[in-house]
C-alpha positions in Angstrom: 99.9 150.3 64.3 101.6 150.6 61.0 103.1 147.1 61.3 99.8 145.5 62.1 98.0 146.9 59.1 100.4 145.3 56.5 102.4 146.8 53.7 101.2 147.1 50.2 103.7 146.1 47.5 102.8 147.7 44.1 104.6 145.1 42.0 103.7 142.9 39.1 103.5 140.0 41.5 101.0 141.9 43.6 98.9 142.5 40.4 99.2 138.8 39.6 98.2 137.9 43.1 94.9 139.7 42.7 94.1 137.6 39.6 95.1 134.3 41.4 93.1 134.7 44.6 90.4 137.2 43.7 88.6 134.4 41.9 85.6 134.7 44.2 84.8 138.0 42.4 85.3 136.4 39.0 83.0 133.6 39.9 80.5 136.1 41.1 80.6 137.9 37.8 80.0 134.8 35.9 77.2 133.8 38.2 75.4 137.0 37.5 76.0 136.7 33.8 75.0 133.1 33.4 72.2 133.1 35.8 71.6 131.0 39.0 71.0 127.3 38.6 69.5 124.9 41.0 70.7 125.5 44.6 73.4 123.4 46.1 74.8 123.5 49.6 77.9 125.6 50.5 80.6 123.7 52.2 79.9 123.1 55.9 82.0 122.2 58.9 83.0 118.7 57.9 84.7 117.1 54.9 82.6 117.2 51.8 81.6 114.3 49.6 82.1 114.7 45.8 79.1 116.4 44.2 76.6 114.3 42.4 77.6 113.7 38.7 81.3 114.1 39.4 84.0 111.6 38.9 86.6 111.0 41.6 90.2 111.1 40.2 92.2 110.4 43.4 91.8 109.4 47.0 92.7 110.9 50.3 94.9 108.4 52.2 96.4 109.3 55.5 99.3 111.7 55.8 101.7 108.8 56.5 101.3 107.7 52.9 104.2 108.9 50.9 102.1 108.9 47.8 99.3 111.0 49.3 97.4 113.3 46.9 94.5 115.6 47.7 91.1 114.4 46.7 90.0 115.7 43.2 86.8 115.3 41.2 85.9 115.8 37.6 82.8 117.9 37.4 80.4 117.5 34.4 81.3 120.0 31.7 78.1 122.1 31.8 78.0 125.5 30.0 78.5 127.3 33.4 81.5 125.0 34.3 83.2 125.6 30.9 82.6 129.4 30.9 83.9 130.0 34.4 86.9 127.6 34.1 88.0 129.1 30.7 87.7 132.7 32.1 89.8 131.8 35.2 92.4 130.0 33.2 92.7 133.0 30.8 93.0 135.4 33.6 95.8 133.4 35.3 98.2 133.5 32.3 99.8 137.0 32.6 102.8 137.1 34.9 103.2 133.4 35.7 107.0 133.8 35.1 107.1 136.2 38.0 105.3 133.8 40.3 107.7 131.0 39.2 110.7 133.0 40.5 109.3 133.3 44.0 110.9 131.1 46.6 109.8 130.3 50.2 111.1 128.2 53.1 110.3 124.5 52.8 107.4 123.1 54.9 108.2 122.7 58.5 106.7 123.0 62.0 108.4 123.9 65.3 107.8 124.2 69.0 106.5 127.8 68.5 104.6 126.9 65.3 103.0 123.6 65.8 101.1 121.4 63.4 97.4 121.7 63.5 95.8 118.8 65.3 94.6 116.1 62.9 91.0 116.1 64.2 90.8 119.9 63.6 92.1 119.3 60.0 89.0 117.2 59.3 86.5 120.1 59.9 86.6 123.2 57.8 85.4 125.6 60.5 87.7 124.1 63.2 90.6 124.2 60.8 89.9 127.8 59.9 89.9 128.8 63.6 93.0 126.7 64.4 94.9 128.1 61.3 94.0 131.7 62.3 95.0 131.3 65.9 98.4 129.7 65.0 99.1 132.4 62.4 98.2 135.4 64.5 99.1 134.4 68.1 102.6 135.7 67.7 105.5 136.5 70.0 107.8 138.2 67.5 110.9 137.9 69.7 110.6 134.1 70.0 109.6 133.2 66.4 110.9 134.1 62.9 109.3 135.2 59.7 110.9 132.3 57.8 109.6 130.0 60.4 106.0 131.3 60.0 106.2 130.9 56.2 107.6 127.4 56.6 104.6 126.6 58.8 102.3 128.1 56.2 103.9 125.9 53.6 103.3 122.9 55.8 99.6 123.9 55.8 99.1 124.9 52.2 96.5 123.5 49.8 97.0 123.9 46.1 95.0 126.6 44.3 92.9 124.6 41.8 90.8 127.5 40.5 93.0 128.9 37.8 94.6 125.9 36.1 98.0 126.7 37.5 100.9 124.2 37.1 101.3 122.1 40.3 104.6 123.8 41.2 103.0 127.2 41.2 99.6 126.3 42.6 101.1 125.4 46.0 102.9 128.8 46.2 99.7 130.8 46.3 99.3 130.7 50.1 102.8 132.1 50.8 102.3 134.7 48.0 99.0 135.8 49.7 100.8 136.2 53.0 103.7 138.2 51.6 102.0 140.4 48.9 99.5 143.2 49.3 97.8 143.9 52.6 98.7 141.0 54.9 99.0 140.0 58.5 102.6 138.9 58.0 105.0 141.8 58.5 107.9 142.5 56.2 111.3 141.2 57.4 112.3 144.7 58.5 109.0 145.2 60.4 109.3 141.8 62.0 112.8 142.8 63.3 111.4 145.9 64.9 108.4 144.1 66.4 110.9 141.6 68.0 113.1 144.4 69.4 110.0 146.1 71.0 108.9 142.7 72.5 105.5 143.0 70.6 103.0 140.2 70.9 99.7 139.5 69.2 96.8 137.5 70.6 93.6 136.8 68.6 90.2 136.2 70.2 86.5 136.3 69.5 86.8 134.6 66.1 83.7 134.3 63.9 83.8 132.2 60.8 81.1 132.1 58.1 80.8 131.0 54.5 81.6 133.9 52.0 78.3 134.7 50.3 80.0 134.9 46.9 81.1 131.3 47.3 77.6 130.3 48.1 76.5 132.1 45.0 79.1 130.3 42.9 77.9 126.9 44.2 74.3 127.8 43.5 75.2 128.7 39.9 76.0 125.1 39.0 79.7 125.5 39.0 81.8 122.9 40.9 85.3 123.0 42.1 87.6 120.1 41.2 88.7 120.2 44.9 85.6 119.0 46.9 87.0 120.5 50.1 87.4 124.0 48.7 85.4 126.7 50.5 85.9 130.5 51.1 85.2 131.7 54.6 84.9 135.2 56.0 86.8 135.4 59.3 86.6 138.2 61.8 87.7 138.8 65.4 89.8 140.8 67.7 93.6 141.2 67.8 95.3 142.4 71.0 98.6 144.0 70.3 101.0 144.4 73.3 104.3 146.2 73.2 106.8 146.4 76.1 106.1 149.5 78.2 102.7 150.3 76.5 99.1 149.5 77.2 97.6 146.7 75.1 95.7 147.9 72.0 92.7 145.9 70.7 92.0 146.0 67.0 89.1 144.5 64.9 90.4 142.3 62.1 88.7 140.6 59.1 89.8 138.7 56.1 88.8 136.0 53.6 90.3 132.6 54.0 90.2 130.0 51.2 90.5 126.4 52.2 91.0 123.2 50.2 92.4 119.7 50.4 95.8 120.0 52.0 99.0 119.3 50.0 100.8 117.3 52.7 98.2 115.7 54.9 94.6 114.5 54.8 91.9 117.0 55.5 91.9 120.7 55.1 94.7 123.1 54.2 94.8 126.8 53.4 94.8 128.0 49.8 95.0 131.8 50.4 94.4 134.6 52.8 93.2 137.9 51.3 91.3 141.1 52.0 93.1 141.6 55.3 91.7 144.6 57.1 92.2 146.2 60.5 89.9 148.7 62.2 
């Protein structure tokens, strides 16, 4: 299943990607260095109110509002907050010019790649499941790679963790889907999967809050995006190829969510640590 397991791309962009979306590990390091503060709740299955002591900097109107902006808060500048934010901003500087050159299809949905239902976008766990199902339930002969990336762009949430410029922060999801180990095949692999009439179907999804994210919340650090949460997602992927018996693989990955760029509720910031067993 070489096309299922993803292709690693040892480029500068891949190295930059690790810095941009591996922030959970960075937060974990600072949590251990600075010590745990008073416990706070990890994000649950519904939209999250701004943490106490924060200042709201924008609102979340409906997606029909042309001036819609994701909800942002201004956390108190505690020692933990400053240390973690400064470290993440510093780590994001190398290679930004490379990220700036990346281009992806503009946001779009289609009959084969539908918009996630609005009620599901208001619940983090329902959104994570719906996003995963739409991403991985693939008939390669009737959909295109560009169409999938356009759909991902329609679902993206900006990465607020590393102080990236707005134009770059909304590219992180598509970068995560096209760099390193990923469930999105290369263009060449997609063509082969279409020719062999390969289909994927996902089932048995389990979603849980990543423990490092919980640790970060308990340290006293607060994200400026009150909807941000990192989930561990696992399940089964059934791969069917014309003329062959179906093969069932176990899959797992980390899915970072946040306030969506183009509609109210949740969107996807990045998908990383894609593994297949």
